[in-house]
N, C-alpha and C positions, 0 to 999 in steps of 0.2 A: 524452431530456435536451436542454436547450438547446444550441445549438452554443457551443462553448467560445470566447471573443475573447482576444485578446493585443495588447498594446502594440508587440510584436516582431514583426510578421507575416512576415516578410524574414528572420529570423535562425534559423540552424542552427547548434548549437554543434559538431557532428560536423565540419563546415568546418574546425574548428581542431586536428582530432585529430593531425595531423602535426606538431604544434609541442607535444605531451605526450610524456613517457617512454614506454619501450616498456611497462612495467610497468602504467601508468596506463593508456594505449590498452588495453591488453587486458582491463581491469578494465571499463572504461565501455562500449566497443561492445559486449561480452557482454551487456548489459541490453538491447540492441535485437533481440536473436538469440532470438527466440521459441521456433524449433526446438529450443534447448537445453533449455528449461523443462519438457518431458515428457519420460518419466514420473516422476510425483512420488516422492519416495524415501521421503517420511514420511507425507503426505496421502492418501487415498484420493481417487479420482476424484470421488466425491460431494462430501467436504469442501472438494474444491480447487474445485468448480462452486459451493459454497454460500457459500464466503470471499469467490468470484470478486463474487458477487452483492451479497454486503454490503461490501464497499470499495466497489465501484462506487457502489452508494448511498450510504456514508458520505463519499465524496470528491467525489460529485456527477461523474464521470467517468466512461464507459462505455466508452471506446477499449480494443478488445482487448490491443494489443500493451504498452500501459501497464498496464493492471490484471492482465495476464496477469505482467508481470515482479513486481507485489505479492505476487501470490499466491506466485509462485516463491520470493522474499524470504522468506515463512513458510516453506514447504517447506524450502528450505536452513538457516534458524536452528531449525527443531525438529529436522531431521536431526541437525544438528551438536550439538546438546545440549549447548551453550555455556551456563555460570552465569549469573545474573542478578547482574545489579548490588546490586540491593535487592528483596524482596518481603515484604509483609504480612503478620503471624502470621495464621494460618488458611487463608491464599491458595495453593493448592497450585501447582506448579511449572507453567512455561508450559505443556508439553507436554499436561500433564493439563487443564489451565484450558483451552486451546482446542479441543481435542479433545470432552471433556467438553460444555463447552459449547455447540459446534456440534450435538452429538446430544440435548442437551436443549432445545435452540433448535427443533429438527423438531418434537420431540415437544408442546412449547409450541404451534408452529403447528399442528399437529393437531389439538390438544384446542380451541382458539379458534377456526381456520378453514379446517380439515376436511382438510389436506394438508400434506406437508412444505414447508418453506419455498420450494425451486425450482419446485414444482409450482403456486404460488400465483401470480394475477394480480399484476401490478407493483403496483397501488394497495394489495392484500392483505399485499403485502410490506412495503409502507411503512407499513401499519395496525400490522401485527404487531409491527416494530421499535418504532415510536412507543409502542405499548401496554407493551412490554418495559421501555422506560425511563423511562416514568412509572411503573409499579408497582413497578419497583428490587426485584424479589424476590430469593428464593434458589433458586438451582438445587440440587437433590437429583439427585446423579448416583452411584449406588452408595453407597460410604461416604464420598463427599466430598459437601460443601455449599459451593458456589460463588457468590458475589455476582455479580449481574447487571455491576453498574457497574465491577466489578475485571475482567471478561470483555469489556465494551467500551473500556474504558480501554487493554487490552494490544490488543486488536485496533486500536483506532486509533494507539497509538505505534507498533506495527510498520508499519502502513499508510501514515503519513504519513510516517515516514522511507525507506521505500521510494520513495513517490511523488515525492518532492521529491530523489531519486537519480538519476531516470531523464533521460535527456539529452532528450527532447521536452517535458518539464516544465521544464528547465533554459533551454530555446529560448524557452518562452514568458513564463518571469517575466526573462528576459533574462540571466540567469547564464551567463558564456562561460566557464564550465568550469574544470579547474585550471590554476594560473597557473605551476606549475613544469613546466620549468626557464625558462620565458621571462620571468616576472615582469611586473610592471606598472611605466609608466614616469610615467604623468600622473596622480598620486597626489592633486593638487589637487581640492578640493569641486569637484562638478560637471563636471571635465573625464573624458574616456573615450580609453583608448587605441583605434587605429585600429579593432583586431580584436573590440572591445566591442562588445555591443548598443547600439541607438540606438532611442527611441520612435519611433514610427509619427509622421513628420511633421516629424521635428528633423534 
């Protein structure tokens, strides 16, 4: 993948952690401690590796610390079993949707490309996923019929939410992190507080 570029190359949001309250600091700093992400509590190792590759492809980012956190987010949400805010009629709950969808996707890749998703070359992985989206087929898994669009949408929903809560991504987009309890002073249009990110060259 091409090197990711940012307007804020010198900004690191974690330099601001001393200004956060202890509870916030604990939550945010845990997101960079990859040693806490394994072993998985819900996902199998293969499911985790497949999700890693899928999320890396969908997010356009292959950095291990960041995508590992994204997969950890999936694992935590699935293990917690928290109810979903809404779900279309006929779409199974997220635990079934994602797990059965990953298994079905491996079978799809085996039939079309001769191997499970992880065992394919990167170009074939991209072709397989592109073909899946283009066909918009229905997955048959046991007694469940899962529309591919709903499966992809759920992966994207969770992956994007986790990705944009990682401190490395915050730094890249110039987000200065939680404002409480310090708060903002310069709230006028175009003005920033001294601790906020400034675009490169400004």
